[in-house]
PATOR-186692 format. One line per field, with one value per residue (C-alpha): x, y, z; residue in one letter. Coordinates in steps of 0.25 Angstrom, whole numbers, plus 5000, padded with zeros to 4 digits. Example, Ala and Ser with C-alpha at 12.3 -4.5 7.8 and 13.67 -1.06 7.14 Angstrom:
BEGIN
xx: 5049, 5055
yy: 4982, 4996
zz: 5031, 5029
aa: a, s
//
This chain:
BEGIN
xx: 5531, 5545, 5550, 5545, 5552, 5564, 5564, 5562, 5574, 5582, 5578, 5582, 5595, 5598, 5594, 5603, 5615, 5613, 5611, 5625, 5632, 5627, 5632, 5646, 5647, 5659, 5655, 5654, 5667, 5674, 5668, 5673, 5687, 5688, 5695, 5689, 5698, 5711, 5725, 5732, 5746, 5747, 5761, 5768, 5773, 5787, 5780, 5782, 5770, 5762, 5751, 5745, 5730, 5722, 5711, 5711, 5702, 5699, 5693, 5680, 5669, 5657, 5643, 5641, 5655, 5651, 5645, 5630, 5633, 5642, 5632, 5621, 5630, 5634, 5620, 5613, 5623, 5625, 5613, 5602, 5593, 5604, 5595, 5583, 5589, 5595, 5608, 5602, 5594, 5582, 5577, 5590, 5593, 5579, 5581, 5594, 5589, 5577, 5586, 5595, 5584, 5576, 5588, 5596, 5608, 5616, 5612, 5617, 5624, 5615, 5624, 5619, 5629, 5628, 5631, 5643, 5648, 5647, 5655, 5666, 5667, 5665, 5666, 5674, 5669, 5667, 5654, 5649, 5635, 5641, 5647, 5634, 5626, 5636, 5636, 5621, 5621, 5632, 5625, 5612, 5621, 5627, 5613, 5610, 5621, 5623, 5615, 5614, 5623, 5634, 5634, 5635, 5646, 5654, 5651, 5656, 5669, 5672, 5667, 5678, 5679, 5691, 5706, 5707, 5698, 5688, 5678, 5673, 5684, 5695, 5688, 5686, 5701, 5705, 5697, 5695, 5706, 5697, 5688, 5675, 5669, 5670, 5664, 5656, 5644, 5652, 5663, 5653, 5647, 5660, 5664, 5650, 5651, 5664, 5658, 5652, 5665, 5677, 5687, 5677, 5672, 5685, 5686, 5701, 5700, 5688, 5683, 5672, 5666, 5667, 5659, 5649, 5647, 5646, 5635, 5628, 5629, 5624, 5612, 5609, 5609, 5599, 5590, 5589, 5587, 5601, 5604, 5596, 5595, 5598, 5611, 5615, 5615, 5626, 5635, 5647, 5656, 5666, 5670, 5676, 5691, 5698, 5711, 5723, 5730, 5744, 5747, 5746, 5754, 5746, 5747, 5734, 5727, 5732, 5729, 5715, 5713, 5719, 5715, 5700, 5703, 5706, 5691, 5692, 5705, 5702, 5688, 5687, 5692, 5702, 5703, 5717, 5729, 5734, 5745, 5742, 5753, 5751, 5757, 5761, 5775, 5778, 5789, 5780, 5768, 5777, 5781, 5767, 5763, 5774, 5771, 5756, 5758, 5770, 5763, 5748, 5743, 5738, 5724, 5724, 5724, 5733, 5732, 5741, 5741, 5753, 5752, 5763, 5762, 5754, 5744, 5750, 5748, 5761, 5756, 5743, 5741, 5726, 5728, 5738, 5735, 5729, 5726, 5718, 5711, 5711, 5702, 5710, 5710, 5718, 5708, 5695, 5694, 5688, 5694, 5694, 5706, 5707, 5716, 5722, 5709, 5714, 5721, 5709, 5705, 5718, 5718, 5705, 5710, 5723, 5714, 5705, 5717, 5724, 5739, 5748, 5752, 5738, 5734, 5723, 5718, 5718, 5706, 5693, 5683, 5669, 5662, 5648, 5648, 5661, 5674, 5686, 5698, 5712, 5719, 5728, 5716, 5722, 5721, 5733, 5727, 5733, 5741, 5743, 5737, 5750, 5751, 5736, 5738, 5751, 5745, 5731, 5723, 5709, 5703, 5710, 5706, 5691, 5692, 5699, 5688, 5677, 5683, 5685, 5673, 5672, 5666, 5678, 5687, 5679, 5680, 5695, 5695, 5687, 5697, 5709, 5702, 5694, 5683, 5676, 5664, 5668, 5659, 5659, 5657, 5667, 5674, 5678, 5690, 5696, 5694, 5681, 5678, 5683, 5693, 5702, 5717, 5719, 5711, 5718, 5731, 5727, 5723, 5737, 5743, 5736, 5742, 5756, 5753, 5752, 5737, 5735, 5725, 5730, 5723, 5728, 5731, 5736, 5737, 5747, 5744, 5737, 5743, 5740, 5749, 5755, 5758, 5747, 5743, 5728, 5729, 5738, 5736, 5735, 5739, 5726, 5724, 5728, 5719, 5723, 5716, 5722, 5731, 5746, 5746, 5736, 5744, 5756, 5749, 5743, 5757, 5763, 5753, 5755, 5770, 5769, 5760, 5771, 5783, 5777, 5763, 5755, 5762, 5776, 5777, 5776, 5789, 5799, 5811, 5805, 5794, 5780, 5767, 5755, 5744, 5739, 5725, 5719, 5704, 5696, 5701, 5713, 5704, 5712, 5726, 5731, 5743, 5744, 5755, 5765, 5780, 5788, 5776, 5770, 5757, 5754, 5741, 5741, 5729, 5728, 5716, 5707, 5696, 5686, 5689, 5693, 5703, 5718, 5726, 5736, 5733, 5735, 5739, 5752, 5756, 5755, 5750, 5761, 5771, 5766, 5767, 5781, 5785, 5780, 5784, 5798, 5799, 5790, 5797, 5811, 5815, 5808, 5815, 5811, 5800, 5798, 5783, 5778, 5772, 5775, 5762, 5760, 5747, 5737, 5736, 5723, 5728, 5740, 5740, 5749, 5758, 5763, 5776, 5767, 5758, 5768, 5780, 5795, 5798, 5808, 5796, 5789, 5787, 5789, 5783, 5791, 5785, 5784, 5775, 5786, 5787, 5800, 5803, 5806, 5820, 5821, 5820, 5823, 5831, 5844, 5856, 5866, 5855, 5856, 5845, 5848, 5844, 5847, 5838, 5848, 5846, 5833, 5820, 5820, 5824, 5823, 5820, 5828, 5837, 5832, 5832, 5825, 5831, 5833, 5845, 5852, 5852, 5844, 5835, 5821, 5812, 5801, 5788, 5778, 5767, 5754, 5743, 5734, 5746, 5750, 5736, 5733, 5747, 5745, 5730, 5728, 5732, 5746, 5756, 5758, 5769, 5761, 5761, 5776, 5786, 5782, 5783, 5771, 5775, 5767, 5771, 5773, 5761, 5754, 5740, 5737, 5740, 5730, 5720, 5724, 5713, 5713
yy: 5214, 5221, 5210, 5199, 5206, 5207, 5192, 5189, 5197, 5191, 5177, 5180, 5185, 5173, 5164, 5171, 5171, 5156, 5153, 5160, 5154, 5140, 5142, 5147, 5136, 5125, 5111, 5100, 5094, 5107, 5109, 5095, 5098, 5112, 5113, 5120, 5126, 5134, 5131, 5140, 5141, 5148, 5155, 5160, 5174, 5169, 5163, 5149, 5140, 5137, 5128, 5125, 5123, 5118, 5109, 5094, 5086, 5071, 5063, 5069, 5060, 5059, 5060, 5044, 5043, 5052, 5044, 5047, 5050, 5061, 5068, 5066, 5072, 5084, 5087, 5086, 5095, 5105, 5106, 5096, 5102, 5101, 5092, 5102, 5116, 5123, 5127, 5136, 5132, 5142, 5135, 5134, 5149, 5153, 5145, 5152, 5166, 5163, 5158, 5170, 5180, 5173, 5170, 5183, 5176, 5175, 5167, 5153, 5146, 5140, 5136, 5124, 5113, 5119, 5133, 5128, 5121, 5134, 5141, 5131, 5130, 5144, 5154, 5157, 5157, 5172, 5175, 5186, 5189, 5188, 5175, 5169, 5174, 5168, 5155, 5154, 5157, 5146, 5136, 5137, 5137, 5124, 5118, 5122, 5115, 5103, 5092, 5090, 5078, 5086, 5097, 5088, 5081, 5094, 5099, 5086, 5086, 5101, 5105, 5109, 5100, 5107, 5103, 5106, 5095, 5098, 5087, 5075, 5066, 5075, 5078, 5063, 5060, 5072, 5068, 5053, 5048, 5041, 5044, 5051, 5039, 5032, 5042, 5037, 5044, 5050, 5055, 5061, 5068, 5074, 5079, 5085, 5092, 5099, 5108, 5118, 5121, 5112, 5117, 5117, 5103, 5096, 5083, 5085, 5098, 5096, 5082, 5085, 5096, 5087, 5076, 5086, 5092, 5078, 5074, 5086, 5081, 5067, 5074, 5082, 5069, 5063, 5076, 5076, 5061, 5057, 5049, 5039, 5043, 5029, 5029, 5043, 5038, 5028, 5039, 5042, 5053, 5051, 5038, 5044, 5042, 5055, 5055, 5058, 5071, 5075, 5088, 5102, 5115, 5124, 5135, 5129, 5137, 5149, 5145, 5141, 5155, 5163, 5156, 5159, 5174, 5172, 5173, 5187, 5191, 5186, 5191, 5187, 5173, 5165, 5151, 5151, 5146, 5156, 5159, 5165, 5172, 5173, 5179, 5166, 5164, 5149, 5150, 5157, 5147, 5135, 5142, 5145, 5131, 5126, 5136, 5132, 5117, 5116, 5125, 5122, 5113, 5099, 5098, 5113, 5121, 5133, 5144, 5156, 5168, 5177, 5190, 5199, 5214, 5217, 5206, 5195, 5181, 5175, 5162, 5155, 5142, 5138, 5125, 5114, 5105, 5110, 5095, 5092, 5105, 5116, 5125, 5138, 5142, 5155, 5161, 5154, 5149, 5158, 5158, 5166, 5175, 5176, 5187, 5189, 5197, 5207, 5214, 5221, 5224, 5231, 5238, 5244, 5248, 5255, 5262, 5267, 5273, 5262, 5260, 5248, 5255, 5258, 5253, 5242, 5233, 5218, 5216, 5208, 5214, 5211, 5216, 5213, 5201, 5196, 5194, 5191, 5183, 5183, 5170, 5170, 5173, 5185, 5200, 5209, 5223, 5235, 5232, 5239, 5236, 5230, 5220, 5217, 5214, 5206, 5197, 5196, 5201, 5198, 5208, 5220, 5216, 5215, 5229, 5235, 5229, 5234, 5248, 5250, 5242, 5228, 5233, 5241, 5229, 5222, 5234, 5233, 5219, 5221, 5233, 5223, 5213, 5203, 5198, 5189, 5192, 5199, 5199, 5211, 5205, 5208, 5194, 5198, 5205, 5191, 5186, 5179, 5183, 5173, 5177, 5172, 5170, 5179, 5190, 5191, 5190, 5202, 5210, 5208, 5211, 5225, 5228, 5224, 5234, 5245, 5245, 5244, 5234, 5221, 5213, 5198, 5193, 5181, 5183, 5192, 5190, 5180, 5177, 5168, 5156, 5166, 5177, 5186, 5193, 5192, 5198, 5206, 5209, 5224, 5228, 5231, 5245, 5246, 5253, 5259, 5250, 5257, 5269, 5267, 5268, 5257, 5248, 5251, 5249, 5235, 5231, 5235, 5226, 5214, 5215, 5214, 5202, 5195, 5200, 5198, 5193, 5181, 5180, 5178, 5165, 5173, 5180, 5178, 5186, 5199, 5209, 5201, 5207, 5198, 5192, 5179, 5174, 5162, 5158, 5152, 5137, 5139, 5137, 5147, 5152, 5164, 5172, 5184, 5193, 5200, 5203, 5209, 5211, 5197, 5195, 5181, 5175, 5161, 5153, 5139, 5131, 5120, 5120, 5114, 5126, 5116, 5121, 5118, 5116, 5126, 5134, 5149, 5160, 5162, 5148, 5140, 5151, 5161, 5150, 5147, 5162, 5163, 5151, 5157, 5171, 5168, 5162, 5173, 5185, 5179, 5187, 5200, 5212, 5213, 5224, 5231, 5235, 5249, 5250, 5265, 5271, 5285, 5288, 5298, 5311, 5308, 5295, 5302, 5304, 5316, 5318, 5332, 5330, 5327, 5338, 5349, 5344, 5345, 5354, 5362, 5367, 5373, 5388, 5393, 5404, 5410, 5415, 5429, 5423, 5425, 5415, 5407, 5400, 5385, 5380, 5375, 5389, 5401, 5393, 5387, 5382, 5394, 5404, 5406, 5396, 5384, 5373, 5362, 5368, 5368, 5382, 5385, 5381, 5370, 5368, 5381, 5390, 5402, 5401, 5405, 5420, 5423, 5427, 5441, 5436, 5430, 5442, 5435, 5442, 5446, 5434, 5433, 5442, 5436, 5428, 5434, 5431, 5424, 5414, 5411, 5408, 5399, 5392, 5390, 5387, 5397, 5410, 5415, 5412, 5424, 5427, 5422, 5408, 5407, 5403, 5393, 5389, 5385, 5378, 5377, 5369, 5378, 5375, 5365, 5365, 5370, 5360, 5351, 5358, 5371, 5381, 5381
zz: 5495, 5495, 5504, 5495, 5483, 5491, 5494, 5480, 5476, 5487, 5482, 5468, 5472, 5481, 5469, 5460, 5469, 5471, 5457, 5453, 5465, 5460, 5446, 5450, 5460, 5458, 5454, 5464, 5460, 5461, 5475, 5479, 5474, 5481, 5494, 5506, 5516, 5515, 5518, 5528, 5532, 5546, 5548, 5561, 5562, 5557, 5544, 5548, 5546, 5558, 5552, 5538, 5538, 5527, 5523, 5524, 5515, 5516, 5505, 5498, 5502, 5492, 5498, 5498, 5506, 5517, 5529, 5531, 5546, 5541, 5532, 5543, 5554, 5546, 5541, 5554, 5561, 5550, 5542, 5544, 5534, 5523, 5514, 5514, 5512, 5500, 5506, 5516, 5528, 5530, 5542, 5549, 5546, 5550, 5563, 5566, 5563, 5573, 5584, 5582, 5583, 5594, 5602, 5599, 5594, 5581, 5570, 5571, 5560, 5549, 5538, 5530, 5525, 5511, 5517, 5524, 5511, 5504, 5514, 5515, 5500, 5495, 5506, 5519, 5533, 5535, 5542, 5533, 5527, 5513, 5516, 5522, 5509, 5500, 5508, 5507, 5492, 5489, 5498, 5490, 5477, 5482, 5485, 5470, 5464, 5473, 5479, 5494, 5494, 5486, 5496, 5508, 5501, 5499, 5513, 5520, 5511, 5513, 5527, 5537, 5549, 5556, 5557, 5542, 5538, 5527, 5524, 5532, 5527, 5531, 5545, 5547, 5544, 5553, 5565, 5564, 5554, 5544, 5532, 5533, 5526, 5540, 5549, 5560, 5566, 5577, 5568, 5559, 5570, 5574, 5560, 5558, 5571, 5567, 5556, 5566, 5572, 5568, 5578, 5590, 5587, 5582, 5589, 5590, 5597, 5606, 5606, 5616, 5607, 5595, 5602, 5607, 5593, 5587, 5597, 5592, 5578, 5582, 5589, 5576, 5568, 5577, 5577, 5562, 5560, 5554, 5566, 5574, 5589, 5594, 5585, 5590, 5605, 5601, 5595, 5604, 5597, 5608, 5603, 5590, 5588, 5584, 5576, 5584, 5580, 5582, 5589, 5583, 5586, 5596, 5585, 5580, 5591, 5585, 5570, 5574, 5581, 5569, 5557, 5558, 5558, 5543, 5540, 5546, 5541, 5526, 5525, 5510, 5513, 5505, 5501, 5496, 5505, 5515, 5525, 5538, 5545, 5560, 5572, 5579, 5584, 5583, 5594, 5603, 5600, 5603, 5616, 5620, 5617, 5626, 5637, 5638, 5637, 5647, 5657, 5656, 5668, 5665, 5660, 5657, 5644, 5640, 5631, 5627, 5618, 5615, 5608, 5603, 5606, 5593, 5596, 5587, 5593, 5595, 5601, 5604, 5612, 5614, 5622, 5625, 5614, 5600, 5596, 5609, 5608, 5598, 5607, 5608, 5622, 5619, 5610, 5613, 5627, 5638, 5651, 5664, 5665, 5680, 5685, 5671, 5670, 5680, 5669, 5665, 5680, 5682, 5668, 5672, 5686, 5680, 5670, 5681, 5689, 5697, 5695, 5698, 5711, 5716, 5729, 5730, 5741, 5741, 5751, 5751, 5741, 5737, 5725, 5722, 5731, 5724, 5733, 5726, 5732, 5730, 5726, 5738, 5747, 5754, 5753, 5754, 5756, 5750, 5737, 5724, 5710, 5705, 5716, 5715, 5701, 5702, 5712, 5706, 5718, 5715, 5726, 5720, 5705, 5710, 5717, 5705, 5695, 5704, 5705, 5690, 5686, 5681, 5668, 5666, 5668, 5658, 5648, 5650, 5647, 5634, 5631, 5631, 5622, 5631, 5621, 5630, 5640, 5652, 5665, 5674, 5687, 5698, 5697, 5683, 5688, 5691, 5677, 5677, 5662, 5652, 5642, 5631, 5632, 5619, 5624, 5638, 5630, 5622, 5634, 5640, 5627, 5626, 5640, 5635, 5623, 5633, 5633, 5618, 5612, 5605, 5595, 5594, 5580, 5574, 5559, 5553, 5538, 5528, 5515, 5503, 5500, 5489, 5500, 5496, 5509, 5513, 5527, 5536, 5550, 5554, 5567, 5575, 5580, 5595, 5605, 5618, 5629, 5641, 5644, 5645, 5660, 5662, 5652, 5660, 5673, 5670, 5664, 5677, 5684, 5675, 5676, 5691, 5690, 5683, 5691, 5705, 5704, 5699, 5686, 5690, 5683, 5670, 5671, 5660, 5663, 5657, 5660, 5659, 5662, 5664, 5673, 5678, 5679, 5687, 5688, 5698, 5702, 5693, 5680, 5672, 5672, 5664, 5662, 5652, 5651, 5641, 5640, 5628, 5620, 5620, 5628, 5632, 5638, 5644, 5649, 5656, 5661, 5657, 5646, 5656, 5665, 5676, 5687, 5684, 5697, 5700, 5687, 5690, 5680, 5687, 5685, 5672, 5663, 5668, 5666, 5652, 5649, 5654, 5646, 5633, 5635, 5638, 5624, 5617, 5622, 5621, 5609, 5613, 5621, 5636, 5637, 5650, 5653, 5653, 5666, 5668, 5672, 5666, 5673, 5667, 5675, 5681, 5688, 5694, 5709, 5710, 5722, 5726, 5717, 5705, 5708, 5711, 5702, 5705, 5716, 5707, 5699, 5711, 5712, 5727, 5734, 5745, 5759, 5753, 5741, 5731, 5719, 5718, 5705, 5704, 5707, 5693, 5687, 5697, 5707, 5703, 5710, 5712, 5712, 5727, 5730, 5739, 5729, 5739, 5749, 5760, 5764, 5757, 5760, 5748, 5734, 5726, 5738, 5742, 5754, 5768, 5768, 5755, 5741, 5746, 5755, 5743, 5734, 5723, 5713, 5718, 5719, 5708, 5712, 5721, 5714, 5714, 5724, 5714, 5710, 5724, 5729, 5717, 5719, 5734, 5734, 5745, 5752, 5750, 5762, 5771, 5780, 5792, 5786, 5787, 5777, 5767, 5752, 5743, 5730, 5717, 5705, 5693, 5683, 5692, 5696, 5710, 5721, 5726, 5735, 5730, 5724, 5709
aa: m, a, g, g, a, l, g, i, v, a, a, i, g, i, f, t, a, v, f, f, a, a, r, e, m, p, s, y, s, a, l, m, s, s, q, t, g, q, s, i, v, v, r, a, r, d, g, s, e, i, v, a, l, g, p, s, y, g, e, w, l, r, q, d, e, i, p, d, v, m, k, q, a, m, i, s, v, e, d, h, r, f, y, s, h, f, g, l, d, p, l, g, l, g, r, a, l, w, n, a, f, s, e, d, r, q, v, s, a, t, s, t, i, t, q, q, l, a, r, n, v, f, l, n, s, n, r, t, l, d, r, k, v, n, e, a, i, l, a, m, a, l, e, w, n, f, s, k, e, q, i, l, e, l, y, l, n, k, v, y, f, g, g, g, a, y, g, i, d, s, a, s, r, r, f, f, s, h, s, a, r, e, l, t, l, e, e, a, a, i, i, a, g, l, v, k, a, p, s, r, y, s, p, t, a, d, i, d, a, a, v, s, r, a, n, v, v, v, q, q, m, v, r, y, g, d, l, d, p, a, l, a, r, e, v, d, v, t, t, v, r, l, r, a, e, s, g, q, n, s, v, r, y, f, t, d, w, v, l, p, q, l, d, l, l, l, p, n, g, t, f, e, p, i, e, v, w, t, t, i, d, t, g, m, q, a, a, a, t, a, a, i, t, s, n, v, p, g, g, a, q, g, a, l, v, s, l, d, r, d, g, a, i, l, a, m, v, g, g, t, d, y, v, a, s, n, y, n, r, a, t, t, a, m, r, q, p, g, s, a, w, k, l, f, v, y, l, a, a, l, e, a, g, y, t, p, g, s, g, v, r, d, v, p, v, t, i, n, g, w, s, p, r, n, s, n, g, r, f, t, g, d, i, d, v, r, s, a, f, a, y, s, v, n, t, v, a, a, q, l, g, n, e, v, g, f, s, n, v, a, n, m, a, r, r, f, g, i, t, s, d, i, n, t, q, p, a, m, v, l, g, s, s, e, v, r, v, i, d, m, t, r, a, f, a, a, v, a, a, r, g, q, s, i, e, p, y, g, i, v, r, v, t, t, a, d, g, e, e, l, y, r, h, k, e, a, r, a, y, t, l, v, p, d, y, v, a, a, g, i, t, d, l, l, q, t, a, v, n, t, g, t, g, r, a, a, q, i, g, r, p, v, a, g, k, t, g, t, t, t, s, n, k, d, g, w, f, v, g, f, s, s, g, i, t, t, g, v, w, m, g, r, d, d, n, a, a, v, a, g, l, q, g, g, t, a, p, a, r, a, f, a, a, y, m, r, y, a, v, r, d, r, p, v, e, e, f, d, t, d, l, q, l, p, e, w, q, l, e, p, d, d, e, y, y, y, g, d, p, g, d, y, y, y, i, d, e, q, g, n, l, v, e, p, a, g, q, g, s, r, s, g, s, g, f, d, v, d, g, e, r, g, g, g, p, g, l, p, p, r, g, g, v, e, s, m, g, l, p, d, p, p, p, a, a, t, d, d, f, l, e, q, a, t, g, g, a, l, p, s, a, r, q, g, p, g, n, v, n, v, r, r, g, a, d, p, p, r, g, a, a, p
//
């Protein structure tokens, strides 16, 4: 009973909301003339304009001018019950909820064409509950006010197809160089397939993905009776001729990555023109692009991310040619890091008590049936941690990972900002878990920051065209990831890897610390390092994960790093690395001198059991003591014959038996034991082995 009443109240509330939304909705002619999209000017860190982005509109096509194949393709793939629902699709929503609960996954997208139109015209893309509720109400209001033909006409003339193109006519001219009135079935299928993910299925970015998606559209048209199966078998999307495009600056990889963040930075949304002030340095961006394109092996791709000491992105290259492929390999691609992953292995080992000088053994090892091999096929026996890291010795990394625990290595990677999945099998120490270039660069930047966390960012502030500030970046709170001595130790290792190890090609005439990475069969090559406050990560490889002849982290990637960094740090002062290990007391292995202190601080007990003050207090040059020890028994000791023979004041009274037994850790010396001295550091703990 109560449930029924609640349902009636909810229905009345929804009806009221839709009624008032329909009353306040603009007229059809007003909606036609309104422009969807927002003009955005993106600026570099020096204020210069990088790129101006904004909506591109073609001709407005009336419903009778739009080819039927375009309407059918769009309805089939986006909303096949378009003509039977009231703005929302209860059947589609119910099926999505059932699949989500039965298969234990998230609710899939169920927006109808009318909902998409409401979102594009009236709302932003924030994925909040309030926005979804408003979208549903506005969709029903649209259905209340306008016919299905009018809604479809508005939708096809306003929906976004990528590349700044709004509406099917703009998209047709953008991709095929002709009006949408002339669209073929194959071209219509490509355009309809873009709505789901404009950047992913763009035919100018990834023709294979676009063709695959277009074929899905054709299959949907057959499924819902809009296309004869016999005709569908004759469709060949690969024959479509695309419009040739001129080259674009590689900075578009950066703008493609940074601009979607505006939905989070400006949660209330804004439709007015804005200016986005970014961290990009145009000179460094050009140098990064040149470094990648001039060093990447033929047939391979390259990516680069460069961070300032505060996490500001100075340069980003996501591939060798943005026009050929706008897939961002710097922020999206997942690749195995190879030995660059050893950063986390050795960080865990240093935190567990190892030092760069600790002894390790390069010998054959088997862990849970896995036997790692070194790239040179040889074993060198006893070496130290510094050499093992510099020459990327796999057997030592495996032993260290096994000793400190593979889960601890994984936790260290998480601590330093690796966001992808990490396996904890023994081979993980050699970089079998896939990572992103930006995450690896962030991890090395935290080492450069002496173990403090780093948050990469690309937007400094956002303003309106009139200069009103809508957002300003706030420095993220830094967290200590590892103690100072661990950061100093790993920096020592990274510097040695460049000075004498596998990263020698990354030298630039000033201190550089970094690490190479190479995966099986030379499929991936990495170099990540830092100098003078700038951290840069470079990756090279093929998109199809095929082998690249001769590709190693210490070759092309290290050379690209050096080529870029010579330009990037040219105006910065040379900075020496802090590799002075101030180890915690628990980690020190005290020798006798550390334990007992300086000999001048010792109390001495003569053969009669008398306490003699340290040379620094009671024994001074000219007092009658032979400070050179030439005649006496040593520094600060009286000359042979005793103090009485020198006419000196009486020595201090003998120490008590309790003191002497505590100091010596045993019975007092007797005359039978012969002459001798026992020294005890003033204020020190009892010697090792002594009784407490």
